C-alpha positions in Angstrom: -28.8 -90.1 -105.5 -30.5 -86.6 -105.3 -30.8 -86.9 -101.5 -27.1 -87.8 -101.3 -26.2 -84.7 -103.4 -28.5 -82.5 -101.2 -26.8 -83.7 -98.0 -23.3 -83.2 -99.6 -24.2 -79.7 -100.6 -25.5 -79.0 -97.2 -22.3 -80.2 -95.5 -20.2 -78.2 -97.9 -22.3 -75.1 -97.2 -21.9 -75.5 -93.4 -18.2 -75.7 -94.0 -18.0 -72.4 -95.9 -17.1 -70.2 -93.0 -14.3 -72.6 -92.0 -13.1 -72.7 -95.6 -13.2 -68.9 -95.7 -11.2 -68.7 -92.4 -8.6 -71.2 -93.7 -8.2 -69.3 -97.0 -7.9 -66.0 -95.2 -5.3 -67.3 -92.8 -3.3 -68.8 -95.6 -3.5 -65.5 -97.6 -2.4 -63.4 -94.6 0.4 -65.8 -93.9 1.6 -65.6 -97.5 1.5 -61.8 -97.3 3.6 -61.9 -94.1 6.1 -64.3 -95.7 6.3 -62.0 -98.8 7.1 -59.1 -96.5 9.8 -61.0 -94.7 11.4 -62.1 -97.9 11.0 -58.7 -99.5 8.7 -60.1 -102.3 6.7 -57.2 -103.8 2.9 -57.7 -103.8 2.0 -54.0 -104.3 1.4 -53.1 -100.7 3.6 -53.3 -97.7 1.4 -55.5 -95.4 -0.5 -57.6 -97.9 -3.4 -58.2 -98.1 -4.1 -55.1 -96.0 -3.3 -51.5 -97.1 -1.9 -50.6 -93.7 1.4 -50.1 -91.9 2.2 -51.3 -88.4 2.5 -48.1 -86.5 1.3 -48.4 -82.9 0.3 -45.0 -81.5 -1.2 -44.6 -78.0 -2.2 -41.1 -77.0 -4.8 -39.8 -74.6 -7.2 -39.4 -77.5 -7.8 -43.1 -77.3 -9.7 -42.9 -74.0 -12.5 -40.7 -75.4 -12.7 -43.1 -78.4 -13.0 -46.1 -76.1 -15.6 -44.4 -74.0 -17.6 -43.5 -77.1 -17.6 -47.1 -78.2 -18.6 -48.2 -74.7 -21.5 -45.8 -74.5 -22.6 -46.9 -77.9 -22.7 -50.5 -76.7 -24.8 -49.4 -73.7 -27.2 -47.6 -76.0 -27.9 -50.7 -78.1 -30.4 -52.4 -75.8 -32.4 -49.2 -75.7 -32.5 -48.9 -79.4 -33.6 -52.6 -79.7 -36.7 -52.1 -77.6 -40.0 -52.7 -79.4 -41.3 -49.5 -78.0 -38.8 -47.5 -80.0 -40.5 -46.6 -83.3 -38.7 -47.2 -86.6 -38.1 -43.4 -87.3 -36.7 -43.0 -83.8 -34.5 -46.0 -84.3 -33.2 -44.7 -87.6 -32.4 -41.3 -86.1 -30.8 -43.1 -83.1 -28.5 -45.3 -85.2 -27.5 -42.3 -87.3 -26.4 -40.3 -84.2 -24.7 -43.4 -82.8 -22.8 -44.1 -86.0 -21.7 -40.4 -86.4 -20.5 -40.2 -82.8 -18.5 -43.4 -82.9 -16.9 -42.6 -86.2 -15.8 -39.2 -85.1 -14.5 -40.5 -81.8 -12.6 -43.5 -83.3 -11.0 -41.5 -86.1 -9.7 -39.0 -83.5 -8.1 -41.8 -81.5 -4.6 -41.3 -83.0 -4.3 -37.5 -83.7 -7.4 -35.9 -82.3 -9.9 -33.9 -84.5 -7.1 -33.4 -87.1 -7.5 -37.1 -87.9 -10.8 -36.3 -89.6 -9.4 -34.2 -92.3 -5.6 -34.7 -92.4 -5.8 -37.5 -94.9 -7.5 -35.1 -97.3 -4.7 -32.5 -97.0 -2.2 -31.9 -99.8 0.7 -33.2 -97.7 -1.0 -36.5 -97.2 -3.4 -38.6 -99.4 -5.2 -35.5 -100.5 -2.8 -35.0 -103.4 -4.4 -38.1 -104.9 -7.9 -37.3 -104.0 -10.7 -35.1 -105.5 -9.9 -31.6 -104.3 -7.0 -31.0 -106.7 -9.3 -32.0 -109.6 -11.5 -28.9 -109.0 -9.0 -26.8 -111.0 -10.2 -28.8 -114.1 -13.8 -27.4 -113.6 -12.7 -23.8 -113.9 -14.1 -23.6 -117.5 -17.5 -24.8 -116.3 -19.2 -28.0 -115.4 -20.5 -28.7 -118.9 -17.1 -28.3 -120.5 -15.6 -30.5 -117.8 -18.1 -33.2 -118.5 -17.6 -32.9 -122.3 -13.9 -33.2 -122.0 -13.7 -35.6 -119.0 -12.4 -38.6 -120.9 -9.6 -36.5 -122.3 -8.9 -34.7 -119.0 -8.9 -37.8 -117.0 -5.2 -38.7 -117.7 -4.2 -35.3 -116.2 -6.1 -35.8 -113.0 -5.0 -37.5 -109.8 -5.6 -41.2 -109.5 -8.8 -41.1 -107.5 -10.7 -38.6 -109.8 -9.2 -40.2 -112.9 -10.3 -43.7 -112.0 -13.8 -42.6 -111.0 -16.7 -40.9 -112.8 -17.0 -37.1 -112.3 -19.8 -37.1 -109.8 -17.6 -36.5 -106.7 -15.7 -33.6 -108.3 -18.9 -31.9 -109.5 -20.4 -32.3 -106.1 -17.5 -30.5 -104.5 -17.7 -27.9 -107.2 -21.4 -27.1 -106.8 -21.3 -27.2 -103.0 -18.2 -25.0 -103.1 -16.2 -27.4 -101.0 -12.6 -26.3 -101.4 -10.8 -27.3 -98.2 -9.9 -30.6 -96.5 -12.1 -29.6 -93.5 -15.2 -29.0 -95.7 -14.5 -32.1 -97.7 -14.3 -34.2 -94.5 -17.6 -32.7 -93.2 -19.3 -33.7 -96.4 -17.9 -37.2 -96.3 -18.7 -37.7 -92.6 -22.2 -36.3 -92.9 -23.3 -38.2 -95.9 -21.4 -41.4 -95.0 -23.2 -41.7 -91.7 -26.5 -41.9 -93.5 -25.5 -45.4 -94.6 -26.5 -46.8 -91.2 -30.2 -45.8 -91.3 -30.2 -46.7 -95.0 -28.9 -50.2 -94.1 -31.9 -50.4 -91.7 -34.3 -49.5 -94.5 -32.6 -52.1 -96.8 -32.8 -54.8 -94.2 -36.5 -54.2 -93.5 -37.2 -55.2 -97.1 -35.7 -58.6 -96.5 -35.7 -59.4 -92.7 -38.1 -59.0 -89.7 -37.9 -55.8 -87.7 -35.5 -57.0 -85.0 -33.0 -58.5 -87.5 -33.3 -55.3 -89.6 -32.3 -53.3 -86.5 -29.5 -55.7 -85.9 -28.2 -55.3 -89.4 -28.0 -51.5 -88.9 -26.2 -51.9 -85.6 -23.7 -54.4 -87.1 -23.0 -51.7 -89.8 -22.6 -49.0 -87.1 -19.9 -51.2 -85.3 -18.3 -52.8 -88.3 -14.5 -52.0 -88.2 -14.1 -50.9 -91.8 -17.3 -48.8 -91.5 -15.9 -47.1 -88.4 -12.4 -46.7 -89.7 -13.1 -45.4 -93.2 -16.5 -43.8 -92.6 -15.0 -40.5 -91.5 -12.0 -40.3 -93.8 -12.8 -41.7 -97.2 -15.2 -40.6 -100.0 -16.0 -44.3 -100.4 -18.2 -43.8 -97.3 -20.3 -41.4 -99.4 -20.5 -43.9 -102.2 -21.7 -46.6 -99.7 -24.6 -44.3 -98.8 -25.6 -43.9 -102.4 -25.3 -47.6 -103.1 -27.3 -48.6 -100.0 -30.1 -46.2 -100.9 -30.2 -47.7 -104.4 -30.1 -51.3 -103.0 -33.0 -50.6 -100.6 -35.2 -49.3 -103.4 -34.3 -52.0 -105.9 -35.3 -54.9 -103.6 -38.5 -53.3 -102.5 -41.7 -55.2 -103.2 -43.4 -52.3 -104.9 -42.4 -51.9 -108.6 -42.6 -48.2 -108.5 -40.0 -48.1 -105.7 -37.8 -50.5 -107.6 -38.0 -48.1 -110.6 -36.8 -45.4 -108.3 -34.0 -47.7 -107.3 -32.9 -48.0 -110.9 -32.7 -44.2 -111.1 -30.7 -44.1 -107.8 -28.4 -46.7 -109.3 -27.7 -44.4 -112.2 -26.8 -41.6 -109.8 -24.6 -43.9 -107.7 -22.6 -45.1 -110.7 -21.9 -41.4 -111.6 -19.8 -41.4 -108.4 -18.2 -44.9 -108.7 -18.3 -47.4 -111.5 -18.0 -50.2 -109.0 -21.5 -49.4 -107.7 -23.0 -51.3 -110.6 -22.3 -54.3 -108.4 -25.3 -53.2 -106.3 -27.6 -53.7 -109.3 -26.2 -57.2 -109.9 -26.7 -58.0 -106.2 -30.3 -56.7 -106.2 -31.1 -58.8 -109.3 -29.7 -62.0 -107.7 -31.7 -61.3 -104.5 -34.9 -60.8 -106.6 -34.3 -64.1 -108.4 -34.3 -66.0 -105.1 -36.6 -63.9 -102.9 -39.2 -62.9 -105.4 -39.3 -64.7 -108.8 -37.3 -65.2 -112.0 -39.7 -62.9 -113.8 -39.2 -60.1 -111.2 -35.4 -60.5 -111.5 -35.5 -60.3 -115.3 -37.7 -57.2 -115.1 -35.4 -55.6 -112.6 -32.3 -56.4 -114.7 -34.0 -54.9 -117.7 -35.1 -51.8 -115.8 -31.6 -51.2 -114.5 -30.2 -51.6 -117.9 -32.7 -49.3 -119.5 -32.2 -46.7 -116.8 -28.4 -46.8 -117.1 -28.5 -46.6 -120.9 -31.1 -43.8 -120.9 -29.4 -41.8 -118.2 -26.0 -41.8 -119.7 -27.4 -41.2 -123.2 -29.3 -38.2 -121.9 -26.2 -37.0 -120.2 -24.2 -37.3 -123.4 -26.8 -35.4 -125.3 -26.9 -32.6 -122.8 -23.2 -32.3 -121.9 -21.2 -34.5 -124.2 -20.1 -36.8 -121.4 -18.6 -39.9 -123.0 -19.2 -42.9 -120.7 -17.3 -45.4 -122.8 -14.3 -43.1 -123.2 -14.3 -42.3 -119.5 -14.3 -46.0 -118.7 -11.4 -46.6 -121.0 -9.6 -43.6 -119.3 -10.3 -45.0 -115.9 -8.9 -48.4 -116.9 -5.8 -46.7 -118.3 -5.4 -44.8 -115.0 -5.7 -48.0 -113.0 -3.2 -49.8 -115.2 -0.7 -46.9 -114.9 -1.1 -46.8 -111.1 0.5 -49.0 -108.5 -2.0 -51.7 -109.3 0.3 -52.9 -112.1 2.7 -54.1 -109.3 0.0 -56.2 -107.6 0.1 -59.7 -109.0 -3.3 -61.1 -109.9 -2.6 -64.6 -108.5 -2.2 -63.2 -105.0 -5.0 -60.6 -105.0 -7.4 -63.3 -106.3 -7.4 -64.3 -102.6 -6.1 -61.1 -101.1 -9.0 -58.8 -102.2 -11.8 -60.8 -100.6 -9.7 -61.5 -97.5 -9.0 -57.8 -96.9 -12.7 -57.0 -97.4 -14.1 -59.6 -95.1 -11.5 -59.4 -92.3 -11.6 -55.6 -92.1 -15.4 -55.6 -92.2 -15.2 -57.6 -88.9 -14.2 -61.1 -88.1 -17.5 -62.2 -86.6 -19.4 -60.3 -89.2 -17.5 -62.1 -92.0 -18.2 -65.5 -90.3 -21.9 -64.9 -90.1 -22.2 -63.5 -93.7 -20.4 -66.6 -95.0 -22.6 -68.8 -92.8 -25.6 -67.2 -94.4 -24.2 -68.0 -97.9 -23.3 -71.5 -96.9 -26.9 -72.2 -95.6 -28.4 -70.9 -98.8 -29.3 -67.4 -97.5 -30.4 -65.1 -100.3 -28.5 -62.1 -99.2 -25.3 -64.0 -98.4 -25.3 -65.9 -101.7 -25.8 -62.7 -103.7 -23.1 -60.9 -101.8 -20.6 -63.8 -102.3 -21.4 -63.9 -106.0 -20.7 -60.2 -106.5 -17.5 -60.4 -104.5 -16.4 -63.4 -106.6 -17.2 -61.7 -109.9 -15.4 -58.5 -108.9 -12.4 -60.5 -107.6 -12.0 -62.8 -110.7 -12.4 -59.8 -113.1 -9.7 -58.0 -111.1 -11.6 -54.7 -111.0 -9.6 -53.7 -107.9 -6.5 -55.3 -106.4 -5.8 -54.3 -102.8 -7.4 -51.4 -100.8 -10.7 -53.3 -100.9 -11.3 -52.7 -97.2 -11.9 -49.2 -98.3 -13.0 -49.4 -102.0 -15.6 -52.1 -101.3 -17.3 -50.1 -98.5 -20.5 -50.2 -100.4 -20.7 -54.0 -99.9 -20.4 -53.8 -96.1 -24.1 -53.0 -95.5 -25.0 -56.1 -97.6 -22.7 -58.2 -95.5 -24.4 -56.8 -92.4 -27.8 -57.8 -93.7 -26.6 -61.3 -94.4 -25.0 -61.6 -91.0 -28.1 -60.3 -89.2 -30.1 -63.2 -90.8 -27.8 -65.6 -88.9 -27.2 -63.8 -85.7 -29.1 -65.1 -82.6 -30.5 -62.3 -80.5 -28.7 -63.5 -77.3 -25.4 -63.3 -79.2 -25.9 -59.8 -80.6 -24.2 -57.8 -77.8 -21.2 -60.1 -77.7 -20.7 -59.7 -81.5 -21.0 -56.0 -81.3 -18.4 -55.9 -78.5 -16.0 -58.0 -80.6 -16.5 -55.6 -83.5 -15.8 -52.6 -81.4 -12.7 -54.1 -79.9 -11.4 -55.0 -83.4 -12.0 -51.5 -84.6 -10.2 -49.9 -81.7 -7.3 -52.3 -81.9 -6.8 -51.6 -85.6 -7.0 -47.8 -85.1 -4.4 -47.9 -82.3 -2.0 -50.5 -83.8 -2.1 -49.7 -87.5 -2.0 -46.7 -89.7 -4.8 -47.4 -92.2 -3.9 -44.2 -94.1 -7.5 -43.2 -94.5 
C-alpha cells in the first residue's frame, strides 16, 4: 500500500508543471474573457498589470544587441577557470547592462526614471512622502502609523525604510531615485549566486544567477521599481539564513529585520528559509532558525520602538487600511487566488516557471519551499494583482529551484527563450514600471 502511495505521489509530482500550465492558461483565458465582457477584475488585462501598447522605435535595436551580447558572454562566465569573485562581478555587470538596455527599448534613457516622475506612477511612489520627514526622522517614525493614511499608496502600504533611505541619501529627484533602485537592484544577481552556492554545486549556482539575470520580470522591473531593491535585501537575508554556519544564519536573522523595514512581505523569505532548513538540514535546525528569526524581529522592532516610538502593529494596521482603500478592493479574491501566482510565474519566465514547478514536483527542497510561500501568500490574499512586480523577491528563489532541474546542455536555449520573452513584453506591452 505504501509503495502504491509513493508511486501515486511521484506521478502527481511529475504532473505539477503540466497542472500549473493548465491552471495558468485557464486563468489567462478567464481574464481575457472578462476583458471582452467588460467584467471588472481590478486590472485591465488580468491577471497581468499591463496594457497592450506595441511600440517599436530604434531604441529596441540596442536593447536586442545588449541581450545578444549578454548571451554570448554566458559561456565565458561559466568556465571553471573563472573564479567565483570574478563571476559575481561579471554577472553584476551583465545584469546592470541588460536592465538598462531593455528598459530604454521604448523611450530611450528617459524610460529609466519616467515612471518615478510626478506625471506618471511617481505620484503614488516614495518621493512625495519625503515631505512628511521635514520634522525629522525620529518624529516621522514616532508618528508613522498616524501619518500613513495621508501618504501615497506605496509608502502608506510599506514600512518607512524606503522613505528614510531617500531622506538620508538626499535623493529628491526621479533620476536620483532611479539610480538608487538600479544600482542596488542589480546586486540581486550576485547575491542569488551566493544564495545558490549554499544549496547547489558551483555550476548550478552560476546557472541560478544567470537565470535571474535573464528572467523577464527581473529585467523589466529591475530598473524601474523599488521592489528590485527589496529583492536585493531579501536575497541577502536568504543567503545568510540558509548558510551552514550558525553565526552566518544569525546575521541572516538581522538582515531579515532590516529587509522587513522596507517591505512587510519580505517576512516570506524567513518562512522560506525555515522550510529549506527543515528539509536540507534538520528539524532541530529549522526550529532554531525560526526561533532566531522571531527573536530578532521582536527584539529589533522593540528596540526601534524604545528609541523612536515606531509602532509596528499600528503601522501594519495602517498598511492594511491603505490596501483595503486602494484599488485592491475591486479585485475579487476568487479570481486572484489563481491570478496572483499566474502573473508571478509567467512573468518570471515561462521556462523558468516550468523548471521551478518541476523541482517542487520532484520533491526539490527549494521548489517546495517556494511553492509553499507562494501558496500561503496567495490564500491569505496579502496582494492581489501586480505580483509580477511585488513578488520580485521570490524570483531569485525560483531561479535556484529552476537551476536544480536545468541540464547544462539546455542552459543556453533556456536563456535565449527568457531573453526573447523579456524583449517581446517590453515592445508589445506597457508594464507601467
